[in-house]
C-alpha positions as CSV (number, residue, x, y, z in Angstrom):
1,X,-11.1,-29.1,-2.9
2,X,-10.6,-26.0,-0.6
3,X,-7.1,-24.6,-0.2
4,X,-5.2,-23.1,2.8
5,X,-1.9,-21.2,2.8
6,X,-0.8,-21.2,6.4
7,X,2.2,-19.1,7.6
8,X,3.7,-19.2,11.0
9,X,5.4,-15.9,11.8
10,X,7.4,-16.6,14.9
11,X,9.5,-14.7,17.3
12,X,12.4,-17.1,18.0
13,X,14.3,-15.1,20.6
14,X,15.2,-16.3,24.1
15,X,11.8,-15.8,25.8
16,X,9.8,-17.9,23.3
17,X,11.1,-21.4,24.2
18,X,7.9,-23.0,25.3
19,X,5.9,-21.7,22.4
20,X,8.4,-23.1,19.9
21,X,8.4,-26.5,21.6
22,X,4.6,-26.5,21.6
23,X,4.7,-25.9,17.8
24,X,7.3,-28.6,17.3
25,X,5.3,-31.1,19.3
26,X,2.0,-30.4,17.6
27,X,2.8,-29.4,14.0
28,X,2.1,-32.8,12.4
29,X,-1.2,-33.1,14.2
30,X,-2.2,-29.5,13.2
31,X,-1.7,-30.1,9.5
32,X,-3.2,-33.7,9.4
33,X,-6.3,-32.6,11.4
34,X,-6.9,-29.7,9.0
35,X,-6.5,-31.9,6.0
36,X,-8.8,-34.6,7.3
37,X,-11.5,-32.2,8.6
38,X,-11.7,-29.9,5.5
39,X,-10.5,-32.3,2.8
40,X,-8.1,-29.4,2.3
41,X,-5.0,-28.8,0.2
42,X,-2.7,-27.2,2.8
43,X,0.6,-25.5,2.2
44,X,2.8,-24.3,5.1
45,X,5.5,-21.6,5.4
46,X,7.6,-20.5,8.3
47,X,9.0,-17.0,8.9
48,X,11.3,-16.8,11.9
49,X,12.5,-13.5,13.2
50,X,15.0,-12.3,15.8
51,X,16.7,-8.9,15.5
52,X,19.2,-6.8,13.5
53,X,22.9,-6.5,14.3
54,X,24.4,-5.5,16.7
55,X,21.3,-6.5,18.8
56,X,21.5,-10.1,17.4
57,X,24.0,-11.5,15.0
58,X,22.2,-14.7,14.0
59,X,19.5,-13.4,11.6
60,X,16.8,-10.7,11.3
61,X,14.5,-13.2,9.7
62,X,14.6,-16.6,8.1
63,X,12.2,-18.1,5.6
64,X,11.0,-21.6,4.8
65,X,8.8,-21.0,1.8
66,X,5.5,-22.7,1.1
67,X,5.6,-26.5,0.9
68,X,3.1,-29.3,1.1
69,X,5.7,-31.8,2.3
70,X,5.1,-32.9,5.8
71,X,8.8,-33.9,6.1
72,X,9.9,-30.4,5.0
73,X,7.4,-28.8,7.4
74,X,8.5,-30.8,10.3
75,X,12.2,-30.2,9.6
76,X,11.6,-26.4,9.4
77,X,9.7,-26.3,12.6
78,X,12.1,-28.6,14.5
79,X,15.0,-26.4,13.4
80,X,13.6,-23.4,15.4
81,X,15.3,-22.7,18.7
82,X,14.9,-19.8,21.1
83,X,18.0,-17.7,21.3
84,X,19.2,-14.2,21.5
85,X,17.1,-11.1,20.9
86,X,19.2,-8.0,22.1
87,X,17.0,-5.0,23.1
88,X,13.3,-5.3,23.8
89,X,11.9,-4.8,20.2
90,X,12.6,-7.4,17.6
91,X,12.7,-7.4,13.7
92,X,8.9,-7.9,13.5
93,X,8.7,-5.5,10.5
94,X,11.0,-7.6,8.4
95,X,9.2,-10.8,9.4
96,X,5.8,-9.3,8.5
97,X,7.2,-8.0,5.2
98,X,8.4,-11.4,4.3
99,X,5.1,-13.1,5.4
100,X,2.9,-10.7,3.5
101,X,4.8,-10.9,0.2
102,X,4.9,-14.8,-0.1
103,X,3.3,-16.2,-3.3
104,X,-0.1,-17.1,-2.0
105,X,-2.6,-19.0,-4.1
106,X,-5.5,-16.7,-5.3
107,X,-8.3,-19.0,-4.2
108,X,-6.7,-20.2,-0.9
109,X,-7.7,-19.1,2.5
110,X,-4.6,-17.1,3.5
111,X,-3.7,-17.1,7.2
112,X,-0.7,-15.7,9.1
113,X,-0.4,-16.8,12.7
114,X,1.9,-14.2,14.4
115,X,3.3,-15.5,17.7
116,X,5.3,-13.1,19.7
117,X,5.9,-11.2,23.0
118,X,7.9,-8.1,21.9
119,X,7.1,-5.0,19.8
120,X,8.5,-3.9,16.4
121,X,11.3,-1.3,16.2
122,X,10.0,2.2,16.0
123,X,7.1,1.5,18.3
124,X,8.3,2.3,21.8
125,X,10.0,5.4,23.2
126,X,12.7,3.8,25.3
127,X,14.9,0.7,25.0
128,X,14.9,0.6,21.3
129,X,18.2,0.2,19.4
130,X,16.5,1.4,16.3
131,X,14.1,4.1,17.5
132,X,13.4,5.5,14.1
133,X,12.1,2.0,12.9
134,X,13.3,-1.0,11.1
135,X,16.8,-0.4,9.6
136,X,15.6,-2.1,6.5
137,X,12.9,0.5,6.0
138,X,9.9,-1.8,6.4
139,X,6.9,-0.7,8.4
140,X,4.6,-3.1,10.2
141,X,1.4,-1.1,9.5
142,X,2.2,-0.7,5.9
143,X,2.6,-4.5,5.7
144,X,-0.7,-5.0,7.4
145,X,-2.3,-2.7,4.8
146,X,-0.9,-5.0,2.1
147,X,-2.4,-8.0,3.9
148,X,-5.8,-6.3,3.9
149,X,-5.6,-5.8,0.2
150,X,-4.7,-9.4,-0.4
151,X,-7.3,-10.9,2.0
152,X,-4.6,-12.3,4.2
153,X,-6.0,-12.9,7.7
154,X,-3.7,-12.4,10.7
155,X,-4.2,-14.3,13.9
156,X,-2.1,-12.5,16.6
157,X,-1.0,-14.8,19.5
158,X,0.2,-12.8,22.5
159,X,2.5,-14.8,24.7
160,X,1.1,-13.2,27.9
161,X,1.9,-11.4,30.0
162,X,3.1,-8.9,27.4
163,X,5.6,-6.6,29.1
164,X,5.7,-3.8,26.5
165,X,3.2,-1.0,26.8
166,X,0.6,-0.8,24.0
167,X,1.8,-4.0,22.4
168,X,-1.3,-6.0,23.2
169,X,-3.4,-3.2,21.7
170,X,-1.2,-3.2,18.6
171,X,-1.6,-6.9,18.1
172,X,-5.4,-6.6,18.6
173,X,-5.5,-3.9,16.0
174,X,-3.5,-6.0,13.5
175,X,-6.0,-8.8,13.9
176,X,-9.0,-6.5,13.7
177,X,-7.9,-4.8,10.5
178,X,-7.3,-8.1,8.7
179,X,-10.5,-9.9,10.0
180,X,-8.5,-12.2,12.3
181,X,-8.5,-12.7,16.0
182,X,-6.3,-11.8,18.9
183,X,-5.5,-14.7,21.2
184,X,-4.0,-14.0,24.6
185,X,-2.5,-17.2,25.8
186,X,-1.5,-18.0,29.4
187,X,0.7,-20.9,28.3
188,X,1.9,-22.6,25.2
189,X,-0.1,-25.8,26.0
190,X,-3.1,-24.7,23.9
191,X,-1.2,-23.3,20.9
192,X,-1.8,-26.4,18.8
193,X,-5.5,-26.4,19.4
194,X,-5.7,-22.6,18.7
195,X,-3.9,-22.9,15.3
196,X,-5.8,-26.1,14.2
197,X,-9.3,-24.8,15.0
198,X,-8.6,-21.3,13.9
199,X,-7.4,-22.5,10.5
200,X,-10.5,-24.7,10.1
201,X,-12.7,-21.7,10.9
202,X,-10.9,-19.5,8.3
203,X,-11.2,-22.2,5.6
204,X,-15.0,-22.4,6.2
205,X,-15.3,-18.5,6.4
206,X,-13.4,-18.2,3.2
207,X,-16.1,-20.3,1.5
208,X,-18.9,-17.9,2.7
209,X,-16.9,-14.8,1.8
210,X,-16.2,-16.1,-1.7
211,X,-19.9,-16.6,-2.3
212,X,-20.6,-13.1,-1.1
213,X,-17.9,-11.5,-3.3
214,X,-19.2,-13.5,-6.3
215,X,-22.7,-12.2,-5.7
216,X,-21.6,-8.6,-5.4
217,X,-19.4,-8.9,-8.5
218,X,-22.3,-10.1,-10.5
219,X,-24.4,-7.0,-9.5
220,X,-23.6,-4.4,-12.1
221,X,-24.9,-1.6,-9.9
222,X,-22.5,-2.4,-7.0
223,X,-19.5,-0.7,-8.6
224,X,-21.4,2.5,-9.1
225,X,-22.5,2.8,-5.5
226,X,-21.0,5.3,-3.0
227,X,-18.8,3.9,-0.2
228,X,-21.6,4.1,2.3
229,X,-24.0,2.5,-0.1
230,X,-21.5,-0.3,-0.8
231,X,-21.1,-0.9,2.9
232,X,-24.9,-1.2,3.3
233,X,-25.2,-3.5,0.3
234,X,-22.4,-5.7,1.5
235,X,-23.9,-5.9,5.0
236,X,-27.1,-7.0,3.5
237,X,-25.5,-9.7,1.5
238,X,-23.4,-11.0,4.4
239,X,-26.5,-11.2,6.6
240,X,-28.4,-13.1,3.8
241,X,-25.5,-15.5,3.1
242,X,-24.9,-16.2,6.8
243,X,-28.5,-16.6,7.9
244,X,-28.7,-20.3,7.3
245,X,-25.0,-21.1,7.2
246,X,-23.3,-23.2,9.9
247,X,-19.5,-23.0,10.3
248,X,-16.9,-24.0,12.9
249,X,-15.8,-21.4,15.3
250,X,-13.3,-21.3,18.1
251,X,-14.0,-20.0,21.5
252,X,-10.8,-18.8,23.3
253,X,-11.3,-18.8,27.0
254,X,-10.2,-15.4,28.2
255,X,-7.4,-15.0,30.7
256,X,-8.6,-11.6,31.7
257,X,-11.1,-10.8,34.5
258,X,-13.0,-8.2,32.5
259,X,-13.7,-7.7,28.8
260,X,-11.0,-5.6,27.1
261,X,-11.9,-2.0,26.1
262,X,-12.2,-1.5,22.4
263,X,-9.1,-0.8,20.4
264,X,-8.5,3.0,20.2
265,X,-9.2,4.5,16.8
266,X,-5.6,5.8,16.3
267,X,-4.4,2.1,16.1
268,X,-6.9,1.4,13.3
269,X,-6.3,4.5,11.1
270,X,-2.6,5.1,11.5
271,X,-0.7,4.4,8.3
272,X,2.7,4.0,9.8
273,X,4.3,3.1,13.1
274,X,5.7,6.7,13.3
275,X,2.2,8.1,13.0
276,X,1.0,5.7,15.7
277,X,3.9,6.4,17.9
278,X,3.5,10.2,17.6
279,X,-0.2,9.9,18.8
280,X,-0.8,6.9,20.9
281,X,0.8,8.2,24.0
282,X,-1.9,10.8,24.3
283,X,-4.1,8.0,25.5
284,X,-3.2,5.7,28.4
285,X,-2.6,2.1,27.5
286,X,-5.6,-0.2,28.2
287,X,-5.0,-1.8,31.7
288,X,-6.0,-5.4,32.1
289,X,-6.5,-7.6,35.1
290,X,-5.8,-11.3,34.8
291,X,-8.1,-13.9,36.4
292,X,-5.2,-14.9,38.6
293,X,-5.0,-11.4,40.2
294,X,-2.2,-9.9,38.2
295,X,-2.9,-6.6,36.5
296,X,-1.0,-4.1,34.4
297,X,0.5,-0.8,35.6
298,X,2.6,1.7,33.7
299,X,5.8,-0.1,34.8
300,X,4.8,-3.7,34.5
301,X,2.6,-6.1,36.4
302,X,1.5,-6.2,40.0
303,X,-0.1,-9.0,41.9
304,X,-3.0,-8.6,44.1
305,X,-2.0,-7.1,47.4
306,X,1.2,-5.7,46.1
307,X,3.2,-8.8,46.8
308,X,5.6,-8.4,43.8
309,X,6.2,-6.6,40.6
310,X,6.8,-7.9,37.2
311,X,8.8,-6.5,34.4
312,X,8.5,-9.1,31.7
313,X,10.5,-7.0,29.3
314,X,13.5,-7.4,31.6
315,X,13.2,-11.1,31.7
316,X,13.5,-12.0,28.1
317,X,16.1,-14.7,28.9
318,X,13.6,-16.6,31.1
319,X,12.0,-19.6,29.5
320,X,8.3,-19.2,29.0
321,X,7.6,-22.5,30.7
322,X,8.2,-20.4,33.8
323,X,6.1,-17.4,32.7
324,X,3.9,-16.5,35.5
325,X,6.2,-15.6,37.4
326,X,7.7,-12.4,37.9
327,X,10.7,-10.9,39.4
328,X,11.3,-9.1,42.6
329,X,11.3,-5.3,42.8
330,X,15.0,-5.4,42.2
331,X,14.2,-6.4,38.6
332,X,13.3,-2.7,38.1
333,X,17.0,-2.1,38.8
334,X,17.8,-4.5,35.9
335,X,18.9,-7.3,38.2
336,X,17.2,-10.5,37.1
337,X,16.0,-12.5,40.1
338,X,14.9,-16.1,40.6
339,X,11.2,-16.7,40.0
340,X,9.3,-16.4,43.2
341,X,5.8,-17.2,42.2
342,X,3.9,-19.1,39.5
343,X,0.7,-18.2,37.7
344,X,-2.2,-20.5,38.2
345,X,-4.3,-19.5,35.2
346,X,-5.6,-22.4,33.0
347,X,-7.2,-21.9,29.7
348,X,-9.3,-23.9,27.2
349,X,-9.7,-23.6,23.4
350,X,-13.2,-24.9,22.5
351,X,-14.5,-25.7,19.0
352,X,-18.2,-25.4,18.2
353,X,-20.3,-25.6,15.1
354,X,-23.3,-23.4,14.6
355,X,-24.8,-20.5,12.9
356,X,-22.6,-17.6,12.0
357,X,-22.0,-15.5,15.1
358,X,-22.1,-11.8,15.5
359,X,-18.3,-11.7,16.0
360,X,-17.8,-13.8,12.8
361,X,-20.1,-11.4,10.9
362,X,-18.1,-8.4,12.0
363,X,-14.9,-10.1,10.8
364,X,-16.5,-10.9,7.5
365,X,-17.6,-7.3,7.1
366,X,-14.1,-6.1,7.6
367,X,-12.7,-8.5,5.0
368,X,-15.4,-7.5,2.5
369,X,-14.8,-3.8,3.1
370,X,-11.0,-4.4,2.6
371,X,-11.9,-6.1,-0.7
372,X,-14.1,-3.5,-2.3
373,X,-12.1,-0.5,-1.1
């Protein structure tokens, strides 16, 4: 029987209400569908995070450790509530440290689903109560490197529109480095489908990757190869194993008008958030245009003919059932206004079965490279 260790890493501050409700409404279906589809032994853990005092006095992070009890899972998820948050960044680093250091089963597919809309401390230049980084000393990128070593895949779910500059790029980089995927969601309605189908895909990919590793480990010459030669040999084996293999895959309908530009190299090679922060501002953040006509600027979001401005980072108290909206120009003066317009973007998550795709192959290459390095 295949095994899956699935971790929800959730921002539970005030802006995340609709996403927490979506998880609460769909958690039982998520787990039961995975078990039935893959005949899979599933364990679930939940890591909630908010912020450090004095920004938030409830908790920096809270853990419900791995369990296979549906009752315990539902109780943990139903206990989540959106509250607090303080400054713009949250205690992402503490949350990821906790999630990356849980006791995963060696043979299990290991998946962290990070759901959030705010950056970690030590990432942005302004509006950060802890500009030097997490007060506990943890670093998001160091934790991601640990996940790479342990073959923990991270799915990053951006509760769009993300108001913090470079945050979307950071989340995309985290997913890319671990062989996961970035999902930009227009609403919480499709969260359950994303998690269910993404987990099924990862369980099946884990089977293919395990066969590839086994083959390479049995090849006595593999260990003696140079890094470039290992990369070439691994690529050949991935292509061989994938050639006649069919697995499930999810297709996440994009909410963007155009394909996103590649993640800048600095996000993929930086060892710490400080390294990244010191260098990323040399390159402008990747601008995006949403299908509904909203696009990013250096100060927030602007709709089509300049009818309004959005500064989501200043609207963290708003419920995300009403995301789409944005505030009047006065928001820039720190005065929260009534929502004056709603977004019309809809989104689908589709599941398909077929031969291993180019995108899946690239993700497997990343995970095999993480393994032999």
